[in-house]
C-alpha positions as CSV (number, residue, x, y, z in Angstrom):
1,G,-2.4,13.6,-37.2
2,F,-6.0,14.5,-37.5
3,S,-8.6,16.9,-36.3
4,V,-12.3,16.5,-35.5
5,L,-14.9,19.2,-34.7
6,F,-18.3,18.5,-33.3
7,L,-20.8,21.3,-33.2
8,L,-23.9,20.1,-31.3
9,N,-27.1,21.8,-30.5
10,L,-28.7,19.6,-27.9
11,P,-32.2,20.4,-26.5
12,D,-31.3,19.7,-22.9
13,L,-27.6,20.8,-22.9
14,G,-27.6,23.8,-25.3
15,Q,-24.8,24.3,-27.7
16,V,-21.7,22.3,-27.3
17,R,-18.5,22.5,-29.4
18,I,-15.9,19.7,-29.1
19,E,-12.5,20.1,-30.9
20,V,-10.1,17.2,-30.9
21,Q,-6.6,17.1,-32.4
22,I,-4.5,14.0,-32.3
23,K,-0.8,13.8,-33.3
24,E,0.7,10.5,-32.5
25,K,0.0,10.1,-28.7
26,D,-0.6,13.8,-28.1
27,L,-4.3,14.5,-27.7
28,F,-5.7,18.0,-27.4
29,C,-9.4,18.4,-26.7
30,R,-11.3,21.6,-26.1
31,F,-15.0,21.8,-25.0
32,V,-16.9,25.0,-25.5
33,V,-20.4,25.0,-23.9
34,S,-23.1,27.6,-23.7
35,E,-25.0,26.3,-20.6
36,G,-23.8,26.6,-17.0
37,E,-25.0,23.1,-16.0
38,V,-22.9,21.5,-18.8
39,S,-19.9,23.5,-17.8
40,E,-20.2,22.3,-14.2
41,F,-20.6,18.7,-15.3
42,L,-17.5,18.9,-17.5
43,K,-15.4,20.6,-14.8
44,K,-16.3,17.8,-12.4
45,N,-15.4,15.0,-15.0
46,L,-12.4,16.3,-16.9
47,S,-10.0,14.7,-14.6
48,L,-11.7,11.3,-15.0
49,L,-11.5,11.7,-18.8
50,R,-7.9,12.7,-18.6
51,E,-7.0,9.6,-16.5
52,R,-8.9,7.3,-18.9
53,L,-7.1,8.8,-21.9
54,K,-3.7,8.4,-20.1
55,G,-4.7,4.8,-19.5
56,M,-5.1,4.3,-23.2
57,G,-1.6,5.6,-23.8
58,F,-2.4,9.2,-24.8
59,R,-0.8,12.4,-23.5
60,P,-4.0,14.5,-23.1
61,S,-4.4,18.2,-22.9
62,L,-8.0,19.0,-22.0
63,Q,-9.7,22.5,-21.8
64,M,-13.2,23.6,-21.1
65,T,-14.7,27.1,-21.5
66,A,-18.2,28.5,-21.4
67,G,-19.2,31.0,-24.0
68,P,-20.9,31.5,-27.4
69,V,-20.4,28.6,-29.7
70,E,-21.5,30.1,-33.1
71,M,-18.4,32.1,-33.9
72,E,-16.2,29.2,-33.0
73,K,-17.1,27.3,-36.2
74,E,-15.7,30.0,-38.5
75,I,-12.5,30.4,-36.5
76,Y,-11.9,26.7,-36.4
77,L,-12.5,26.3,-40.2
78,R,-10.1,29.1,-40.9
79,D,-7.4,27.6,-38.7
80,L,-8.1,24.2,-40.2
81,E,-7.3,25.5,-43.7
82,R,-3.9,26.7,-42.5
83,E,-3.1,23.2,-41.0
84,S,-2.1,21.6,-44.3
85,Q,0.0,19.0,-42.4
86,A,-3.0,17.1,-41.2
87,L,-3.4,13.7,-42.7
88,L,-7.2,13.8,-42.1
89,S,-9.5,16.6,-41.0
90,V,-13.2,15.9,-40.3
91,V,-15.8,18.5,-39.4
92,I,-19.1,17.1,-38.1
C-alpha cells in the first residue's frame, strides 16, 4: 500500500490537510480543514466522493474534521515512520 499527505494553505479556503492511505482496494481518506465554509462543502459532497470511489472498485472510508492543521503534520510524520510496511509513502 501507500500513503499520501497533502498540506495545503489556500488563500480562499484556509488550511486543508488531506491524508490518503490505500492498501489494495481499501482506501482511507481524512480531510482536516480550518475554515467552516470548506467543512460544510465537504460534508455535503463526501457521499458523492464515496460513491465515485466505490464505482472505481475501492472500499472507501472517508472522514472530515474541522480544526487546527499545523500539528497534524508532525503527528502524521511520526506515524508514517512507524508504518514500515508501506511500499511507497509520499508527503506533499
